[in-house]
C-alpha positions in Angstrom: 127.7 75.9 88.6 131.4 75.7 89.6 133.4 76.9 91.9 137.0 78.5 91.3 139.8 79.6 93.2 142.2 82.4 92.0 143.1 83.0 88.4 140.5 81.0 86.1 140.3 81.3 82.8 136.8 83.4 82.5 136.0 84.2 78.5 136.3 81.5 75.7 135.6 81.6 72.4 134.4 78.3 70.9 135.2 79.2 67.4 135.5 81.9 64.5 132.0 82.8 64.3 130.7 80.5 67.3 129.0 81.7 70.8 130.8 83.2 73.4 130.5 81.6 76.5 130.9 84.2 79.5 132.0 82.3 83.6 130.7 85.4 85.4 129.5 85.7 88.7 126.1 84.1 90.4 124.7 87.5 91.8 123.0 87.7 95.2 125.6 84.9 96.8 127.5 85.9 100.4 131.3 86.3 100.0 132.7 83.1 101.5 135.3 83.9 103.9 137.5 81.6 101.4 137.5 83.9 98.9 135.6 81.0 96.7 133.3 82.7 93.9 130.4 80.4 92.0 129.7 81.4 88.8 127.5 80.7 86.1 128.1 80.8 82.7 126.4 83.0 80.2 126.2 82.2 76.5 126.1 84.8 73.7 125.3 83.7 70.9 124.0 85.5 67.5 120.8 84.8 68.5 120.8 87.1 72.2 119.0 90.0 72.6 119.8 93.8 72.8 117.4 93.0 76.2 119.1 89.6 77.6 122.1 91.2 77.1 120.9 94.7 79.0 119.1 92.3 81.5 123.0 90.4 82.2 124.3 94.0 82.6 122.0 95.1 84.8 122.3 92.1 87.3 125.9 93.6 87.5 124.9 96.7 87.9 126.7 97.8 84.7 126.0 100.8 82.3 123.2 99.7 79.6 123.7 102.1 77.3 125.1 102.0 73.2 124.1 99.5 70.7 124.6 95.0 70.8 128.2 95.3 70.4 128.6 97.4 72.9 126.8 95.6 75.7 129.0 92.5 74.4 131.7 94.0 75.0 131.1 95.8 78.2 130.2 92.0 79.7 133.1 90.4 78.2 135.4 92.8 80.3 133.0 92.3 83.1 134.6 88.7 82.8 138.2 89.1 82.3 138.4 91.1 85.1 138.0 89.4 88.2 138.9 92.5 90.1 135.4 93.9 88.3 133.9 91.2 90.4 135.3 92.2 93.6 133.5 95.9 93.9 130.3 94.8 93.8 131.0 92.3 97.1 130.9 94.0 100.6 133.5 93.9 102.2 131.7 92.6 105.2 131.4 88.9 104.8 127.8 88.6 105.4 126.0 91.3 102.9 124.7 90.0 99.7 126.0 90.6 96.4 123.5 93.3 95.0 121.4 92.1 92.0 121.2 94.6 90.1 121.7 98.7 90.8 
């Protein structure tokens, strides 16, 4: 896990056909006063199943509908848009991130 403050690259594509490495907020963490968000790395390879993608989307309350490509794109967009992360953190600093919806 790593801590980030401010803009950071959230998606790295290692090679044209290589894995996608997404940095996502760690579910279940409290919103810290300094607004730092712990992230976890989720790697998408050719062997990543639709079920694994669906489970990750569920962690963030995102739609799990569509084919595998749709799910990957939804996760990529979520990883790239940190403003979406804030939607899952209540303004109350003591509240926890939801683990799924």
